[in-house]
N, C-alpha and C positions, 0 to 999 in steps of 0.2 A: 558721740563717738568716744572710744576708749582713749584716755589720755596718753597711754604708752604708744598706741598706733599713731596718734597725732604727732607726737614729738619725733618718732622714728621716721615717718614718711613725709612730713611736711615742714621740717626744719631746714632753713636755708644754710648751707655750709660752703666754706671755701670759695671756689670759683663761681658758684651760684650767686653769692652775695655781690661779687664784682659785676656779673652780667646784669643783675637787676639794678644795681646802683647806676649803671650807665644809661638807663632808660629815663625818659621824661617822667617827672613825678606823677603825673596823672595816669600813666600807663604801667607803673611799676607793679602794682598789685595784680593787674591782669596778666602781665608777663610772668610774674613769679608763680602764679597759679598754673599757667600753661606748663611752665618748666617742671614743677613738682608733680603735676598730674601725669605728664608724659613719662617721667621717670618711674612713676608708680604703676601705670597701666600700659605703657607702650603705645599710647595714642593720645590725641588731644580731646579735651572735653567738647561736647557739641553745643554747649551753652551754659549759662549760669545755673540752670536746673541740675546739672550734674555735680555741682560743687556744694558740698555740705557746709552749712552755716558755721559749724565749729572750725572747719578747715579755713574758710575765708577769714574768720576772726583771728585765728592763730597767725596766719601769714601776714595779715594787716598789722597785727601788733608787733611783729618782728621788724616790719618796715617803718613803723611809726606813722602810718597813714590811716585815714578814716575808712571803715568798712564800706561806707556808702560810695566811695570813689569808684568801686567796681561797676556801679551803675552807669558810669560814663565810658566804660570800655566797650569798643565796637567789636562785635563778634564776626564781622565781615569787612572786607576792604583791604587796603594796602598795608596798614599798620599790623594787623594780626597776621597777614600773609608773611610779612618780613619777620615778625616775632617767631612764627612757626619754623621758618627756615633756620633762624639762629638756634632754636632749641634742638632741632634735628642735628645740626652741625656740632653742637656742644656734646650731645649724647651719642653721636656716631651712628645715627639712623638715617635712612633715606626713604623716599616715597616708593610705593609699590608700582612697578612698571608692568607692561603687558608680558614681557619675557619672564618676569618674576612669577606672575600668576600662572603661566604655562608650566614653569618648573615645579611650582607647588602642586599643581594638578597632577603632574606625573609622579611626584613624590608620594602624594596621597594614594594614587591608584596602585603604585608599585610596591608600597611598603605598608603604611598603616592600615589601609582599607582591606588588605588581604587578611587581616586579623580582626578588624572591627568595622562594622557597616552602619552602626547607629549614627544618625545625622548629627545630633548634638555633640556626641563624643568626638566625632570626626571634625566638627567645627572647632571644638576646643583644641584639638591637636594641631589644626592648621594655624590658629592664632598663636599657639605656643611656638610653632615652627617659625612663624614670621618674626616673632620676637627674638628667637635664637639666631636668626639670620640678620638681625638689626634692620628689619624692614617694617615701615609703618603700615598697619593694616589698611586696606582700601575701604570703601564704604561697606556697610553691612550687606547690601544687596550683592556687591561683587564678591564678598567673602562667601555668601551662600551659593553663588554661582560656581565658585571654585570647588566648594565641597560637593555640590551635586554632580559636577563634571567628573571629579575624581572618583566618586562612588560609582558612577555610571561606567567609567572605564574599567574599574576594578571588577565590576559585575561581568562585563563583556569578556574580560581576560581570565575569569575564574576557571581553573582547571576542570571543574565539574561540568562545564558547558560543552566540552568536547568528548567524543568517544574514548580517546586515549586517556583523558583525564579521569573519566568515569571508571575506566578499566583499572587505572592505578588506585582509585579510591576503593573499588570493589576488592582489590587484592589485600587491602588493609582492613576490610570489613566495615568501611565507612559509607558505602553507597546505599541509597534507598532501594536499589535493585537487589532482589534476593539472589542467592546462589543458584536457585533453580532457573533464573532467567539469564544467567551468564552465557550459556551456549548461544542463545539467540542474539545477544548483544555482541558476542565475539564474531558471529556470522556477519552482522551489519558492518563491523569494523573491517572485516576482510573484504567485503564488497565495495565499501566506499573509501576505505583508507583511514588510517589513524588520525590524519590531519583534516578530515572532512566531516561535517555533520550530516547524518542521514536525513532524507527528506522527512518533514513533519507530516504525519498522517492527518487527514481531515477528520475533525471531530464529528461524531454522529449527531443526529438532529437533537437527541435528548440532551447530550452534553452541551451543545451550542446553546440550547434554550436555557440551561441552568446558568451558563456563564454570562448571559446578556444582562 
């Protein structure tokens, strides 16, 4: 890793040093790495594999402990649970609750996804929004679920899915319907109303066969 990045993101400063010093000697390295990783990425590492050797060595050197002491740190159990709670409190973060996930889904559907529907970009936007709200990201599966749900809601609420919306798009020359079809579409709107979708016609046999 670049030395500049190591020093910038993994140096213990101020209150961080006091927090780490208050921990048992055997757990100081593990706690310090949790603290700095969370400050850097807005989440906790899922295990030793996510911690670069250069990072571990630099933090260990600051604490005056052996790098190998990290091998005794338990990545599950009461100790790390308590450490995580302390890190969140120190950095002003909290865990993602059901209500938070629902608000994020609504935010994605009503704002970002109206302009961008690509899954990976929408996922990055959700993670950035979580951090902006000082909320720890849930599990990767839950994040994916929030993104899929938000994109689905955005698709369902898209203006182009209703006759009124399509009419507005046609007026601006954006609709896939040509001007020659506008009278027919206008007639459907008059019959069914601007707020209702006309019935979907049954596809002919050849079309159905192609779509199977």
